[in-house]
N, C-alpha and C positions, 0 to 999 in steps of 0.2 A: 387356060381353056376359056373360050368365049362363052359368056353366059347369055342365053337367049330368053327373052320374055315371051310369055304367051298370054293371050286374052281368054278369060274364062267367062262365057256367057255374057255378052254385052248387055242384053236386056234393054228396057226403056231408058231414055235419057233422063237423068235426075236433074232437078232444079238446083242451081248453084246457091249455096248458103250465103247469107249476107255477111260481109266483112264488118264485124262489130268494132273494129279498131280504127275505122276511118269514118269521116263525117259523111261520105257519100255511100249510100247503101244500094246494092244491086240485088235484084231478085231474078233468078233465071239467067237469061242472056245479059251480056254486059251493058246493053243499051236499054234494058227493061227496068224501069224505076220500081221502087218499093210500092206495093199496092196502097192506095189511099185509104182503104178500109181496114188496114192492119196497122197496129201501133208501131212507131219507130223504135229501134233498139238503142239508139243513142239518146238517152234522157238523163240529164244531170239531177241526181237526187241525193239528199243528205244521208251520210252513213250514221246509223243509230246503233250504239252499243247496247245490247240487251243484257241486263244483269238479273239473274234469278238463282234461287237456291237449288242445290243439287237434289233436294227432296222433291223438286218438281221437274226433274229431268224429262219425264214423259210429256211435259207440256211444251217442249222446245219448238215443235213444229207449229203449234197454234200461236206461239209468241211471234215466230217469223212471219206467219200468215197475217197476223194483226198488223205488224209493222209495214209489210208490203202494201196492205190495203189502205194504210194511212199515208202512203206516198213516200215512205223511206226505204232504205236498204238495210236489212237487219244484219248486224255483226254479232252473231250468237256463238259464244265459245263452245257450247255443248253440241252445236251442229258442225263446228270446225274440228274440234278435238275429241268429241265424245266425252267420256268421263276420264279426264286426265290421260287421254290417248292410251287407255288400258295399261297405264304404267310402263309404256315402252321407253319413256324417258323420265328423268327426275321431275317430280311434280312442280318444282320451282321453275323449270323451263317453260311449262305450260302457263304458269302464273305470270311469268315475264312476258310471254307472248300475248296473254290477255291484256296486260297493262299497255302494251304497245298498240293493240287494236283499239283500246279505249282512247288512247292519246290521238290516234288517227281519226277517230269518229267525231262528228260535230255535236252529238247529243248523247246523253245517257238516259235510257228508259229503264226503270226498275220495275220488275214484275214480282208480285207477291207482297201482301201487306204485313207479313211477318219477316223482319229483316234478319239475315244471318250474319256471322262475323265476316265472311268473305264478301258478301254484297255490301256491307257497311264500309269495308275497306275501299271498294270500288267507288262508293258514293263520295267518301272523303278525298280520294285521289281525283275524281272528276271535278270536285269543287276547287281543288288546288290548281287544276288546269283551266278553270273558268268555264266549264261545260254547263250548258243548260240541262236541267234534269226534269223528268216527269215520272210520276208514280202510278202504277196500275195494279189491279188484282191479277191473279193468274188462274188459268183454267186450260183444259185441253180442248175447249170449245171457244172459238173467237168471240161469239156473240155474248159470252159470259164475262169477258174481260172489260173492266170498268176503271175509270179514273179514280185515284185515291188522293185525298188531301194529306199533306205531311203530318198534320195533327192526328190523323187516324192510324198512323203507323204503329206497329208493335214489334217487339224484338225477342229473339230467342234468349233463353235463360243464360246461355254461355256469353252472350253479348252484354247482358245486364250485369253479370258478375265482373266483367272487365271494365266496361264503359260507364257504369253507374245507372241510375234510374232512367226510364224511358223519357221522362220530361226533359232531362238534361241533354240527352242525345238528340231529341227533336229540336231543342233550342240551338244546338250546334249546327244542325243541318239548316235550319232557318236563318241563322246568322250568316252561314256561308252563302246562302242564296241572296240575302240582302247585300252582302259584300260584292257578289258578282254583278248584281244589277247596278250597284253604285258605280263600279268600275266601268261598266258598259256605258252608263250615262256620261261619265267623265270622258271616256274615249270618244264618244260621239260629239261632245262639246268641243274637245280639242280638235277633232277633225273639221268641225264647222269653222273654228277660228283659223285653222291653217288655210282652209279654202277661201275664207274672207280676206285673209292677209295676201294670199296669192293673187286674188282679183285686184286688190288695191295696188299691188306692185305693178301689175300689167297695165294699169290705167296711165 
């Protein structure tokens, strides 16, 4: 049997949405460029993995707002999966997903000056991957989020019972940061040497 289509109330013609998957953005008609007074949708920004304790689940929106206003793209596990996806899957699957998102991100931003065991694991994994890290307080108000020095971090009792005193944990984090910076300098120096050698061979 032939299926016939019918039009329901045409109404006013809607503007065409921009195609965010192409470098050329159109607004409305195909020959109408994106308005100069509106921001473009194709902007390359760093992915920033946001680590925070489950105790501050309610702050996840403020954390994402803070990152966006700082010029990054927040990768927030609590916004992607809620609280362990309401246990629809095994929790280790969401932990694996979190680790993959951390690996894909350029930077780790830690929110909350009291570190939990899960957040500490993300810190150590980020250091293993050579990620840049920054530390902040946490709040449900963006204006209350402030930068935190590594020396001012504190840790939950369950972390101290396993990892030892706070001073030794902080020393490990700082040592990891020093190692990352050293590798970065070495890589930059090696790149300069390769560039110099390449120019010499072309002469």
